[in-house]
Backbone bond lengths (Angstrom), bond angles and torsions (degrees), N, CA, C in turn:
res aa  C-N    CA-C-N  psi(-1)  N-CA   C-N-CA  omega(-1)  CA-C   N-CA-C  phi
1 X - - - 1.466 - - 1.533 111.46 -
2 X 1.343 116.19 -33.44 1.461 119.96 -176.70 1.526 112.40 -102.71
3 X 1.343 117.11 18.71 1.459 120.35 179.47 1.523 111.49 -61.45
4 X 1.344 116.68 -32.24 1.460 120.07 -179.82 1.518 112.03 -61.83
5 X 1.334 116.87 -19.76 1.459 121.49 -179.93 1.532 112.28 -99.22
6 X 1.327 116.31 8.26 1.453 119.75 177.53 1.514 114.54 89.33
7 X 1.337 119.02 13.38 1.460 122.47 179.42 1.524 109.43 -97.79
8 X 1.347 116.25 124.41 1.454 118.85 175.18 1.525 109.37 -79.67
9 X 1.339 116.49 179.78 1.467 121.00 -174.01 1.524 111.81 -60.91
10 X 1.345 116.91 -44.97 1.454 120.03 -178.38 1.524 111.54 -65.35
11 X 1.347 116.43 -43.56 1.464 120.36 -178.94 1.525 110.58 -61.69
12 X 1.337 116.31 -42.36 1.461 119.29 178.44 1.525 110.95 -65.81
13 X 1.362 116.79 -38.71 1.456 120.13 -179.58 1.524 111.20 -64.60
14 X 1.347 116.69 -41.25 1.460 120.15 179.43 1.525 110.22 -67.17
15 X 1.320 116.72 -41.70 1.463 120.14 177.92 1.528 110.41 -61.51
16 X 1.353 116.09 -43.82 1.457 120.22 178.55 1.540 109.98 -61.86
17 X 1.349 115.29 -40.39 1.454 119.36 178.77 1.516 112.31 -63.69
18 X 1.323 117.02 -38.69 1.460 120.90 178.03 1.522 111.46 -68.28
19 X 1.330 116.74 -33.30 1.462 119.90 176.66 1.529 110.86 -66.69
20 X 1.333 114.91 -34.81 1.474 119.29 -177.44 1.524 111.71 -75.06
21 X 1.352 116.06 -47.02 1.468 118.58 -176.19 1.518 110.02 -167.22
22 X 1.338 115.99 144.45 1.474 121.55 174.97 1.522 111.21 -120.85
23 X 1.350 116.14 8.14 1.463 119.65 -171.67 1.521 113.91 -76.61
24 X 1.347 118.34 -23.40 1.457 119.45 -176.11 1.526 113.31 -95.08
25 X 1.315 118.83 7.69 1.456 122.65 173.66 1.519 113.50 67.13
26 X 1.337 114.51 -173.16 1.466 120.13 -176.22 1.524 112.08 -63.69
27 X 1.357 119.95 -42.77 1.475 118.83 179.15 1.535 112.58 -57.73
28 X 1.322 116.19 -45.36 1.458 119.08 179.99 1.520 111.96 -66.85
29 X 1.341 116.29 -40.15 1.460 120.31 179.21 1.521 110.38 -63.82
30 X 1.347 116.75 -41.46 1.463 120.60 178.78 1.523 110.67 -60.78
31 X 1.324 116.20 -41.31 1.462 119.74 179.37 1.519 111.22 -65.36
32 X 1.313 116.67 -39.53 1.473 120.13 -177.70 1.522 112.78 -68.28
33 X 1.333 116.91 -35.67 1.472 119.17 -176.68 1.522 112.16 -96.91
34 X 1.345 117.43 -3.29 1.459 120.33 177.26 1.516 113.94 72.96
35 X 1.339 117.43 36.69 1.459 121.80 178.86 1.524 108.85 -128.81
36 X 1.335 115.37 168.08 1.456 119.68 176.12 1.520 109.07 -79.11
37 X 1.328 115.58 161.51 1.466 119.62 178.47 1.521 110.89 -61.90
38 X 1.332 116.89 -37.94 1.467 120.35 178.65 1.521 110.92 -61.86
39 X 1.327 116.44 -43.38 1.472 120.51 178.85 1.522 110.89 -64.40
40 X 1.333 116.28 -39.38 1.462 119.80 179.14 1.521 110.85 -64.34
41 X 1.357 116.61 -41.69 1.471 119.21 178.82 1.532 110.75 -61.38
42 X 1.329 117.31 -43.32 1.465 120.88 178.22 1.533 110.44 -62.18
43 X 1.322 115.53 -40.18 1.466 119.73 -179.22 1.524 111.14 -68.93
44 X 1.327 116.83 -37.12 1.465 119.84 176.50 1.520 110.95 -61.78
45 X 1.343 116.61 -40.47 1.460 119.98 176.77 1.525 110.70 -61.83
46 X 1.335 115.54 -40.55 1.461 120.13 179.02 1.531 110.87 -63.30
47 X 1.335 116.82 -41.23 1.457 120.63 179.90 1.523 111.88 -67.65
48 X 1.328 117.01 -34.29 1.467 120.17 174.74 1.524 109.69 -64.27
49 X 1.350 115.87 -43.19 1.468 120.69 178.76 1.525 111.32 -61.02
50 X 1.337 116.23 -36.88 1.462 120.64 179.53 1.530 112.75 -77.71
51 X 1.329 116.63 -9.60 1.457 119.67 -179.49 1.514 113.91 83.08
52 X 1.358 116.97 14.24 1.458 120.52 179.88 1.524 112.18 -91.86
53 X 1.313 117.15 -14.38 1.459 122.10 173.09 1.522 108.22 -123.86
54 X 1.314 115.94 147.08 1.460 121.05 -179.55 1.532 108.47 -142.57
55 X 1.338 118.58 156.11 1.471 119.93 -179.41 1.526 112.25 -56.67
56 X 1.323 114.89 138.20 1.470 120.83 178.54 1.524 110.25 -76.31
57 X 1.309 115.69 141.71 1.464 120.80 175.69 1.522 111.40 -88.71
58 X 1.329 115.53 -10.57 1.458 119.72 -178.76 1.526 112.30 -98.76
59 X 1.334 116.22 -46.86 1.468 121.02 -177.36 1.524 109.11 -102.14
60 X 1.308 116.63 115.18 1.471 120.92 -179.93 1.524 109.86 -60.04
61 X 1.314 116.37 128.13 1.455 121.55 179.97 1.511 113.67 77.88
62 X 1.326 117.59 -0.57 1.458 121.00 -178.66 1.524 112.27 -92.50
63 X 1.315 114.89 175.77 1.457 121.51 -179.99 1.515 109.31 -125.93
64 X 1.322 115.35 153.33 1.457 120.57 172.04 1.520 108.61 -129.98
65 X 1.313 115.43 152.40 1.465 120.76 179.83 1.520 109.77 -82.23
66 X 1.315 115.63 134.54 1.461 121.20 171.77 1.531 107.54 -69.43
67 X 1.303 117.55 143.77 1.468 120.12 -179.47 1.526 110.42 -56.60
68 X 1.333 115.38 152.20 1.463 119.92 -178.14 1.522 111.43 -58.25
69 X 1.354 116.93 -41.27 1.470 119.67 -179.53 1.519 110.91 -62.05
70 X 1.339 116.66 -48.33 1.466 120.15 -179.61 1.518 110.89 -67.95
71 X 1.347 116.22 -37.22 1.461 119.68 -179.83 1.512 112.60 -64.11
72 X 1.331 116.71 -45.49 1.464 120.06 179.25 1.520 111.05 -65.48
73 X 1.324 116.71 -38.90 1.469 119.62 177.59 1.521 110.11 -61.52
74 X 1.334 116.79 -40.62 1.472 121.04 179.27 1.523 110.54 -64.97
75 X 1.348 116.99 -43.93 1.462 120.06 179.71 1.522 111.27 -63.84
76 X 1.329 116.41 -38.45 1.467 119.44 177.64 1.515 111.33 -63.55
77 X 1.336 117.03 -40.22 1.467 119.80 177.60 1.518 110.85 -63.03
78 X 1.338 116.44 -40.10 1.471 119.94 177.90 1.524 110.67 -61.02
79 X 1.334 116.62 -42.75 1.458 119.75 179.21 1.532 111.37 -65.02
80 X 1.328 116.52 -40.53 1.464 120.02 178.56 1.526 110.70 -63.34
81 X 1.330 116.50 -40.46 1.460 119.98 178.60 1.525 111.17 -65.63
82 X 1.332 116.43 -37.80 1.461 120.13 178.65 1.529 110.41 -66.62
83 X 1.332 116.38 -40.45 1.466 119.72 177.40 1.524 110.33 -62.78
84 X 1.335 116.62 -40.44 1.464 120.06 178.78 1.525 110.64 -63.44
85 X 1.355 116.40 -41.68 1.468 119.12 178.11 1.520 110.90 -62.83
86 X 1.338 116.11 -41.19 1.460 119.02 179.24 1.526 110.91 -65.98
87 X 1.343 115.91 -36.05 1.468 119.65 178.16 1.530 110.57 -60.69
88 X 1.345 115.99 -44.69 1.462 119.45 179.23 1.530 110.70 -64.94
89 X 1.339 116.26 -40.85 1.462 119.73 179.36 1.525 110.72 -64.73
90 X 1.346 116.31 -38.88 1.456 120.28 178.77 1.522 111.13 -65.13
91 X 1.331 116.30 -42.48 1.466 119.95 178.76 1.521 110.59 -61.55
92 X 1.335 116.38 -41.52 1.462 120.08 178.17 1.521 110.46 -65.15
93 X 1.339 116.17 -38.66 1.459 119.85 178.81 1.522 112.32 -65.95
94 X 1.332 115.50 -38.36 1.469 119.17 177.62 1.529 110.91 -62.30
95 X 1.330 115.13 -44.64 1.468 119.15 -179.86 1.516 110.50 -64.41
96 X 1.349 117.02 -41.38 1.455 120.88 179.77 1.530 111.12 -64.67
97 X 1.353 115.96 -38.85 1.462 119.75 178.68 1.524 111.07 -63.12
98 X 1.337 116.00 -42.37 1.470 119.87 179.26 1.527 110.74 -63.04
99 X 1.359 116.18 -43.59 1.465 119.55 179.47 1.524 111.30 -64.59
100 X 1.345 116.30 -41.25 1.463 120.51 -178.54 1.526 110.46 -64.38
101 X 1.333 116.27 -41.98 1.463 119.30 179.58 1.525 111.35 -65.19
102 X 1.327 116.08 -40.67 1.470 119.49 178.52 1.523 110.79 -63.72
103 X 1.325 116.79 -43.42 1.463 120.35 179.67 1.517 110.76 -65.63
104 X 1.330 116.42 -39.69 1.458 120.21 179.53 1.530 110.64 -60.18
105 X 1.340 114.91 -40.78 1.457 118.84 -178.45 1.521 111.80 -64.94
106 X 1.330 117.14 -40.80 1.462 119.95 -177.09 1.523 112.15 -70.69
107 X 1.314 117.24 -18.92 1.464 119.42 178.49 1.525 111.79 -72.13
108 X 1.335 116.39 -21.80 1.468 120.52 -178.88 1.526 109.69 -128.80
109 X 1.312 118.53 64.86 1.471 121.28 -175.81 1.518 112.34 -63.64
110 X 1.340 113.36 131.28 1.456 121.86 173.75 1.522 112.43 53.80
111 X 1.303 117.83 35.47 1.461 121.50 177.30 1.510 108.94 -132.04
112 X 1.302 115.34 159.86 1.455 121.42 175.53 1.510 108.37 -117.53
113 X 1.315 116.92 127.79 1.446 120.88 -177.89 1.517 109.36 -154.92
114 X 1.317 115.97 132.76 1.464 122.31 176.58 1.530 112.16 52.39
115 X 1.320 116.81 41.58 1.456 120.18 176.45 1.509 114.97 81.14
116 X 1.336 118.20 10.32 1.463 121.81 -179.62 1.522 109.73 -120.23
117 X 1.320 115.96 131.78 1.463 120.79 -179.58 1.516 110.09 -134.62
118 X 1.324 115.64 136.42 1.463 120.59 176.84 1.521 109.10 -90.86
119 X 1.329 115.59 125.57 1.459 121.84 176.68 1.523 107.44 -102.94
120 X 1.317 116.90 117.02 1.458 121.39 -173.79 1.519 110.17 -97.53
121 X 1.336 116.79 119.35 1.453 121.55 175.55 1.517 113.44 90.77
122 X 1.337 115.42 159.75 1.460 121.38 -176.97 1.526 112.71 -66.14
123 X 1.338 117.15 -34.57 1.463 119.73 -179.62 1.527 111.04 -65.22
124 X 1.343 116.36 -41.60 1.464 119.96 179.18 1.529 110.37 -63.99
125 X 1.330 116.08 -39.25 1.460 119.94 179.02 1.529 110.54 -65.76
126 X 1.343 116.38 -45.53 1.455 120.33 -178.83 1.531 111.00 -62.38
127 X 1.322 116.92 -40.19 1.463 120.22 179.31 1.523 110.80 -62.69
128 X 1.338 116.71 -43.48 1.461 119.28 179.50 1.532 110.95 -67.40
129 X 1.337 117.42 -38.34 1.460 120.42 178.24 1.531 110.90 -61.07
130 X 1.315 116.80 -39.15 1.466 120.59 179.13 1.527 110.86 -61.54
131 X 1.343 115.79 -40.29 1.468 120.03 179.28 1.527 110.92 -69.68
132 X 1.329 115.55 -46.22 1.460 119.87 -178.36 1.527 111.48 -64.23
133 X 1.326 117.04 -39.29 1.460 120.44 179.60 1.524 110.42 -69.23
134 X 1.315 117.04 -38.30 1.476 120.96 178.25 1.522 111.03 -60.59
135 X 1.348 116.04 -38.40 1.463 120.94 -177.03 1.538 112.68 -89.86
136 X 1.332 116.92 -2.19 1.465 120.97 -177.25 1.530 110.17 -66.29
137 X 1.344 115.71 133.22 1.463 119.42 -176.49 1.527 114.13 -124.22
138 X 1.328 118.20 -30.81 1.460 119.45 -170.49 1.525 114.18 -122.15
139 X 1.334 117.81 -50.91 1.465 119.04 -168.95 1.519 111.13 -155.89
140 X 1.329 115.27 143.10 1.463 121.76 173.79 1.521 108.08 -130.78
141 X 1.337 116.15 126.68 1.456 122.56 179.53 1.524 108.33 -112.40
142 X 1.314 117.10 137.37 1.463 118.40 -179.52 1.524 111.16 -145.85
143 X 1.331 114.37 139.29 1.465 123.20 170.31 1.518 106.36 -114.27
144 X 1.345 116.08 124.30 1.464 120.17 -172.28 1.523 108.71 -125.93
145 X 1.338 117.60 87.25 1.468 120.26 -179.68 1.522 111.37 -80.54
146 X 1.327 116.08 -178.39 1.456 120.33 174.09 1.511 114.51 96.93
147 X 1.332 117.33 5.16 1.455 118.17 178.03 1.515 112.52 69.77
148 X 1.333 116.55 -138.64 1.466 121.87 -177.05 1.527 110.82 -56.66
149 X 1.327 115.76 133.04 1.463 122.06 179.34 1.532 110.25 -92.10
150 X 1.308 115.94 146.93 1.465 120.02 -179.74 1.524 110.24 -70.28
151 X 1.328 114.91 154.97 1.461 119.93 177.88 1.525 110.58 -59.64
152 X 1.345 116.38 -39.20 1.465 120.50 -179.18 1.523 110.82 -62.68
153 X 1.322 116.21 -42.03 1.463 120.18 -179.76 1.527 111.03 -66.20
154 X 1.324 116.83 -42.26 1.458 120.58 -179.67 1.526 111.31 -65.28
155 X 1.327 116.25 -42.19 1.458 119.86 -179.07 1.523 111.79 -68.09
156 X 1.345 116.72 -33.26 1.467 120.01 177.48 1.524 110.91 -69.68
157 X 1.316 116.84 -30.97 1.460 121.00 -178.05 1.520 113.18 -81.62
158 X 1.328 117.11 -29.71 1.461 120.39 -171.52 1.532 113.75 -56.27
159 X 1.343 121.21 -52.61 1.467 119.00 -177.74 1.524 112.95 -64.05
160 X 1.343 117.00 -34.19 1.457 120.07 179.22 1.528 110.54 -67.68
161 X 1.336 115.96 -44.33 1.464 119.83 179.06 1.527 110.93 -65.68
162 X 1.313 116.26 -39.31 1.466 120.14 -178.41 1.525 110.92 -62.88
163 X 1.342 116.43 -40.57 1.462 120.18 177.81 1.522 111.12 -61.11
164 X 1.333 115.74 -46.40 1.463 119.92 -177.73 1.530 111.14 -66.18
165 X 1.322 117.29 -45.06 1.466 120.58 -178.42 1.525 111.56 -65.18
166 X 1.320 117.49 -32.66 1.464 120.53 179.22 1.523 111.33 -67.42
167 X 1.343 116.88 -21.75 1.470 121.47 177.71 1.526 111.59 -94.79
168 X 1.344 117.31 12.30 1.468 122.81 179.21 1.528 112.50 64.92
169 X 1.323 116.56 28.51 1.459 120.42 174.63 1.526 108.26 -72.79
170 X 1.330 116.97 133.99 1.463 119.90 177.34 1.526 108.97 -75.76
171 X 1.328 116.11 124.37 1.462 120.86 -178.68 1.520 109.65 -122.18
172 X 1.333 115.58 123.37 1.466 121.53 177.89 1.525 108.91 -122.55
173 X 1.318 116.15 128.91 1.462 121.20 -177.68 1.521 110.15 -133.23
174 X 1.341 115.42 142.37 1.468 121.32 176.14 1.524 108.40 -120.18
175 X 1.333 116.27 119.57 1.459 123.23 174.72 1.535 108.94 -104.43
176 X 1.322 115.51 173.09 1.454 119.12 173.24 1.527 110.34 -83.96
177 X 1.334 115.25 152.36 1.469 120.84 -178.80 1.527 112.26 -52.80
178 X 1.325 116.69 -33.21 1.463 119.98 -174.01 1.528 112.86 -64.10
179 X 1.354 118.79 -18.18 1.469 119.47 178.71 1.520 111.26 -67.22
180 X 1.341 116.96 -18.63 1.468 119.72 179.12 1.531 111.70 -62.67
181 X 1.329 115.54 -16.48 1.469 120.30 178.87 1.523 112.66 -101.72
182 X 1.340 117.16 3.66 1.469 120.74 -179.23 1.528 108.95 -110.22
183 X 1.328 118.51 111.56 1.472 121.46 -175.21 1.528 113.31 -57.32
184 X 1.353 117.36 -42.16 1.470 119.35 -176.05 1.522 111.57 -66.09
185 X 1.340 116.62 -46.41 1.463 119.62 -178.41 1.519 111.24 -68.50
186 X 1.330 117.41 -41.56 1.461 119.88 -179.06 1.527 110.12 -67.16
187 X 1.322 117.26 -33.83 1.467 120.05 177.43 1.528 110.37 -65.87
188 X 1.331 116.05 -39.38 1.461 119.81 178.90 1.532 110.45 -66.84
189 X 1.328 116.52 -41.48 1.462 120.46 178.96 1.524 110.42 -63.17
190 X 1.317 116.91 -40.41 1.468 120.44 178.68 1.530 110.63 -68.36
191 X 1.319 116.31 -36.16 1.465 120.77 175.46 1.527 109.47 -59.95
192 X 1.328 116.18 -39.79 1.462 120.92 179.25 1.527 111.17 -65.83
193 X 1.333 116.95 -45.96 1.465 119.93 -177.45 1.524 112.03 -67.81
194 X 1.318 117.20 -31.93 1.463 120.72 178.20 1.524 111.45 -64.59
195 X 1.326 117.01 -22.95 1.467 122.33 -179.41 1.528 112.60 -102.25
196 X 1.334 115.28 12.73 1.458 118.96 174.89 1.511 115.65 105.11
197 X 1.332 117.39 -5.41 1.451 119.22 178.30 1.524 111.51 -74.34
198 X 1.325 115.68 165.35 1.468 121.65 178.49 1.519 108.19 -121.94
199 X 1.325 115.79 131.26 1.458 121.11 -176.63 1.518 109.79 -130.58
200 X 1.331 115.90 134.99 1.458 121.89 174.53 1.533 108.77 -132.06
201 X 1.322 115.62 167.04 1.463 120.20 177.44 1.519 110.02 -133.83
202 X 1.343 115.06 155.89 1.462 121.90 -179.45 1.530 108.17 -147.02
203 X 1.344 118.68 149.54 1.467 120.14 -178.20 1.526 113.22 -60.64
204 X 1.343 117.11 -44.84 1.465 121.89 -177.75 1.520 108.78 -128.47
205 X 1.332 116.24 138.24 1.453 120.84 -178.97 1.523 110.73 -126.37
206 X 1.330 116.99 154.74 1.467 119.67 170.87 1.520 109.84 -73.35
207 X 1.317 117.39 -168.38 1.462 121.25 -178.42 1.530 111.25 -65.33
208 X 1.331 115.58 159.45 1.467 121.83 179.47 1.536 109.68 -56.02
209 X 1.319 115.17 142.86 1.464 120.12 -175.30 1.518 110.06 -151.35
210 X 1.330 116.15 138.19 1.457 122.66 172.40 1.523 108.29 -132.99
211 X 1.323 116.67 133.53 1.461 121.28 177.44 1.523 108.19 -129.16
212 X 1.345 116.30 127.47 1.462 122.07 -176.66 1.529 110.25 -110.43
213 X 1.338 115.41 119.06 1.464 121.93 176.71 1.524 112.82 51.49
214 X 1.340 116.34 28.31 1.465 122.66 178.20 1.531 113.11 56.37
215 X 1.340 115.67 24.33 1.466 119.87 179.58 1.529 113.21 -124.37
216 X 1.321 116.68 -28.40 1.458 120.93 -176.86 1.524 109.24 -131.30
217 X 1.330 115.98 137.48 1.466 119.91 -178.83 1.518 109.93 -131.91
218 X 1.345 115.56 147.33 1.466 122.40 174.52 1.523 108.43 -122.49
219 X 1.327 115.50 131.31 1.467 121.75 174.40 1.525 107.52 -135.16
220 X 1.322 118.13 152.09 1.470 120.09 -179.55 1.526 111.57 -71.22
221 X 1.308 116.14 146.42 1.463 120.75 173.65 1.520 109.75 -66.84
222 X 1.332 115.16 -43.42 1.458 121.33 176.00 1.526 107.41 -128.69
223 X 1.346 118.23 109.58 1.465 119.93 -178.23 1.518 114.00 -57.06
224 X 1.338 117.43 -22.71 1.460 120.99 -178.89 1.527 113.14 -88.08
225 X 1.332 117.22 -7.77 1.464 119.94 -177.85 1.521 109.33 -148.56
226 X 1.336 116.68 90.96 1.461 120.86 -176.42 1.522 112.76 -65.56
227 X 1.348 117.20 -19.83 1.458 119.96 -178.14 1.525 112.87 -69.26
228 X 1.317 117.48 -16.45 1.461 120.25 178.91 1.518 112.36 -73.35
229 X 1.323 116.57 -16.73 1.455 118.72 176.33 1.516 112.52 117.58
230 X 1.337 114.27 -171.36 1.456 120.43 -175.96 1.515 110.38 -140.31
231 X 1.316 114.64 159.91 1.464 121.30 173.25 1.516 107.60 -101.66
232 X 1.327 116.60 123.28 1.453 122.45 176.75 1.525 107.31 -105.16
233 X 1.318 116.89 121.21 1.461 120.05 -175.56 1.521 111.79 -128.89
234 X 1.324 114.99 141.13 1.466 122.12 171.00 1.520 110.08 -118.07
235 X 1.332 116.60 11.20 1.456 121.04 178.01 1.528 109.38 -63.74
236 X 1.329 119.36 119.94 1.472 121.00 -175.40 1.527 113.45 -55.18
237 X 1.334 117.10 -40.48 1.456 119.52 -179.27 1.512 112.54 -65.13
238 X 1.329 116.97 -44.57 1.459 120.60 -179.69 1.523 111.08 -68.21
239 X 1.335 116.51 -41.59 1.468 119.70 -179.99 1.523 110.44 -64.01
240 X 1.334 117.67 -41.78 1.464 120.99 178.92 1.527 111.17 -62.03
241 X 1.338 116.60 -40.15 1.464 120.41 178.73 1.525 110.91 -64.62
242 X 1.323 116.86 -41.93 1.459 120.84 -179.65 1.538 111.42 -69.03
243 X 1.327 117.19 -34.41 1.464 120.08 176.04 1.529 109.89 -64.67
244 X 1.336 116.10 -41.96 1.465 119.81 177.80 1.524 110.92 -61.79
245 X 1.343 115.97 -40.68 1.461 120.26 177.10 1.528 110.55 -60.99
246 X 1.324 116.25 -43.64 1.466 119.55 178.91 1.524 110.91 -62.00
247 X 1.325 117.40 -47.66 1.463 120.52 -176.29 1.529 111.08 -61.79
248 X 1.321 117.54 -38.55 1.464 120.51 177.38 1.527 110.46 -64.54
249 X 1.327 115.48 -42.01 1.463 120.35 178.89 1.526 110.41 -66.06
250 X 1.321 116.95 -41.89 1.461 122.33 179.87 1.526 111.28 -62.34
251 X 1.317 116.86 -45.05 1.466 120.91 -178.38 1.522 112.07 -63.23
252 X 1.343 116.31 -31.49 1.466 119.76 -178.29 1.529 112.65 -85.90
253 X 1.338 117.06 -8.97 1.467 120.95 -175.84 1.527 110.94 -89.23
254 X 1.344 114.75 168.83 1.470 122.28 -177.17 1.524 109.17 -113.75
255 X 1.345 119.16 132.03 1.467 121.37 178.59 1.525 111.78 -54.01
256 X 1.314 115.80 145.75 1.467 121.03 -175.90 1.513 112.28 -56.24
257 X 1.313 117.85 -38.61 1.460 120.60 -177.62 1.509 114.46 -76.54
258 X 1.331 117.07 -3.13 1.463 121.68 -179.44 1.516 109.34 -100.03
259 X 1.303 117.16 132.71 1.465 120.43 178.41 1.513 109.49 -68.72
260 X 1.326 116.07 136.94 1.461 120.86 175.76 1.520 109.03 -63.21
261 X 1.334 114.77 141.91 1.458 119.74 -179.75 1.524 110.61 -62.84
262 X 1.319 116.30 127.26 1.465 120.71 177.40 1.516 109.45 -88.70
263 X 1.312 114.67 164.59 1.465 119.08 -179.39 1.516 109.59 -64.80
264 X 1.347 117.36 128.73 1.464 119.03 174.67 1.517 109.72 -67.20
265 X 1.316 115.75 167.43 1.465 120.16 179.61 1.522 109.56 -55.72
266 X 1.324 115.90 119.40 1.453 120.11 179.88 1.519 113.76 75.76
267 X 1.345 118.10 8.10 1.459 120.92 -177.18 1.517 112.31 -113.85
268 X 1.320 115.28 -153.08 1.457 120.34 -175.18 1.515 108.85 -144.05
269 X 1.334 117.11 143.60 1.460 121.52 179.20 1.526 109.30 -82.74
270 X 1.345 117.91 161.23 1.468 120.39 178.08 1.523 112.78 -56.45
271 X 1.346 117.26 -40.76 1.463 119.79 -179.86 1.518 112.47 -65.22
272 X 1.332 116.25 -41.17 1.460 120.07 178.14 1.525 111.16 -65.94
273 X 1.325 115.71 -37.34 1.463 119.05 179.35 1.523 110.76 -66.69
274 X 1.335 117.06 -39.72 1.465 120.23 177.36 1.525 110.41 -62.54
275 X 1.343 117.04 -40.84 1.452 120.44 178.81 1.531 110.63 -60.80
276 X 1.328 117.11 -46.34 1.464 120.34 178.88 1.518 110.97 -60.50
277 X 1.327 117.06 -41.78 1.464 120.56 -178.88 1.531 111.38 -64.81
278 X 1.323 115.73 -42.38 1.470 119.58 -179.42 1.523 110.82 -63.81
279 X 1.330 116.69 -45.71 1.465 119.74 -179.37 1.523 110.58 -68.89
280 X 1.334 117.40 -35.83 1.465 120.60 178.74 1.522 111.04 -66.93
281 X 1.353 116.89 -26.75 1.461 120.02 179.66 1.525 112.31 -78.44
282 X 1.349 117.12 -5.12 1.453 120.33 176.40 1.513 115.32 107.91
283 X 1.339 117.86 0.16 1.468 119.75 179.46 1.523 110.68 -70.77
284 X 1.323 115.78 147.94 1.456 120.62 174.65 1.522 109.60 -75.59
285 X 1.336 116.43 168.66 1.464 120.15 176.84 1.525 110.54 -57.15
286 X 1.326 115.43 -41.64 1.468 119.67 -178.20 1.522 111.09 -64.84
287 X 1.350 116.60 -45.57 1.460 120.48 -179.30 1.524 111.30 -65.99
288 X 1.340 116.92 -40.87 1.463 120.41 178.72 1.528 110.27 -64.24
289 X 1.330 116.61 -41.77 1.452 120.12 178.45 1.519 111.64 -61.81
290 X 1.331 115.71 -37.83 1.461 119.67 179.53 1.514 110.79 -65.26
291 X 1.340 116.07 -40.85 1.457 119.72 179.08 1.532 111.36 -65.38
292 X 1.330 116.15 -33.71 1.456 120.75 -178.08 1.523 112.95 -91.12
293 X 1.328 116.56 -7.55 1.454 119.83 -179.77 1.513 113.62 73.80
294 X 1.348 116.90 29.83 1.460 121.19 179.08 1.522 109.23 -128.91
295 X 1.322 116.41 166.43 1.455 120.68 -178.84 1.528 111.27 -77.30
296 X 1.333 114.97 162.42 1.461 119.75 177.54 1.529 109.89 -63.07
297 X 1.340 116.99 -34.28 1.460 120.52 178.33 1.530 110.50 -62.48
298 X 1.342 116.95 -39.97 1.462 120.71 178.29 1.520 110.94 -65.28
299 X 1.337 116.53 -40.64 1.464 120.36 178.00 1.525 110.09 -58.91
300 X 1.323 116.37 -46.89 1.460 119.82 -177.85 1.525 111.88 -67.44
301 X 1.329 116.47 -35.04 1.460 119.25 177.80 1.532 110.33 -67.32
302 X 1.328 116.16 -43.31 1.466 119.31 179.35 1.530 110.92 -64.84
303 X 1.334 116.72 -39.27 1.465 119.31 179.56 1.519 111.15 -67.13
304 X 1.322 116.82 -37.20 1.464 119.74 177.96 1.532 110.28 -62.08
305 X 1.333 115.66 -41.34 1.469 119.97 178.11 1.520 111.15 -64.73
306 X 1.344 116.00 -42.76 1.460 119.99 179.96 1.527 111.31 -64.91
307 X 1.332 116.69 -40.66 1.464 119.94 179.46 1.524 110.85 -62.53
308 X 1.326 115.19 -37.44 1.466 118.61 178.31 1.523 110.59 -65.92
309 X 1.333 116.85 -43.17 1.463 120.70 179.13 1.521 111.39 -66.62
310 X 1.339 116.21 -31.84 1.460 120.28 -179.88 1.526 112.34 -87.01
311 X 1.340 115.51 -1.54 1.471 120.91 -179.05 1.531 110.84 54.53
312 X 1.338 114.71 47.46 1.467 121.18 -177.89 1.520 109.89 -114.35
313 X 1.323 116.17 143.89 1.457 121.41 178.51 1.519 111.68 -98.98
314 X 1.341 118.11 -7.27 1.461 122.27 177.62 1.516 108.43 -145.49
315 X 1.319 116.49 162.28 1.459 120.01 179.02 1.525 110.84 -67.61
316 X 1.312 116.13 -32.53 1.459 119.57 177.20 1.528 109.70 -61.74
317 X 1.309 116.02 -46.45 1.453 119.95 179.24 1.533 110.25 -66.23
318 X 1.328 116.05 -36.23 1.468 119.31 177.72 1.521 110.63 -62.11
319 X 1.354 116.29 -39.88 1.456 119.89 178.01 1.515 111.97 -63.19
320 X 1.328 116.44 -41.89 1.466 120.34 178.55 1.526 111.07 -63.42
321 X 1.337 115.79 -45.58 1.463 119.74 -178.48 1.533 111.11 -66.74
322 X 1.345 116.17 -36.59 1.463 119.55 178.40 1.529 110.29 -65.66
323 X 1.317 116.61 -40.50 1.465 120.72 178.50 1.525 110.87 -63.76
324 X 1.344 116.31 -40.04 1.467 119.60 179.39 1.532 111.19 -63.42
325 X 1.337 116.00 -32.16 1.464 119.22 -179.51 1.535 112.30 -84.91
326 X 1.339 115.90 -3.28 1.452 118.72 -179.29 1.509 114.52 81.91
327 X 1.342 116.32 17.87 1.468 119.92 -179.86 1.511 112.07 -84.29
328 X 1.320 118.60 -12.96 1.462 122.54 179.06 1.515 109.43 -119.92
């Protein structure tokens, strides 16, 4: 029953036995659960590590079982903390992947080797996109960071997307949450969904990414300057890695038609939490805004609101108070 929390059959049996009675000691407990005393001792140590057993206040050197309600709540908190750690590790991995791809591209400027080609300049990228979209048959995956998209970018994409959607190509795109406040970008996203495309948004995204029919991928050489060009790769290993990155990003994003979760009473929204994490990691207001796809003015306005809610007179104090509340 408790396998979902990482407890095997023996561990659950020993915990259940401790909940029932501790009066017959380890020999009696071993007999009840059908294990050796040595196995029971190891399992008791495991339960202490999990926080399901705690020192008894009545029997010196003894243990007592934490109530099932408190125990399950503790295990759930452990799982939530582990998910948060994995989220941070994933974000770091995404950033490292983007940097590695950019560095790889600069090592072979304007050359094609082992299925990788550097496309220099926006015209070269647009020409390749036209070819890839023309040959697209099954699926197009895209990550589009940077918040609101320029009119020029949207207009350049429209005929290519329209061609693909008219052929019933499955198109999935992830934008940043901040596009929900930009009429032009949100109108384009809705135009896409009306024609069968799927659109989601997320507070923070990795570098821009396009994958065509799971065989060809485009990533920027420099995520901060798209004019420098892109790396076009058909290398199976690199494409598979980028597809995995997309799927992880897609799973964590929210469908366009779904309202982003707002801060609960006395709590914090996902976007606000990302902002706190970025600033706590040492990013400037400008850099954090770029990651979130919002202006520096918006970052400062959001931080002012958060400081007021945290009753802090400085950002340092706000960070401390946020950590105490479990927001960081």
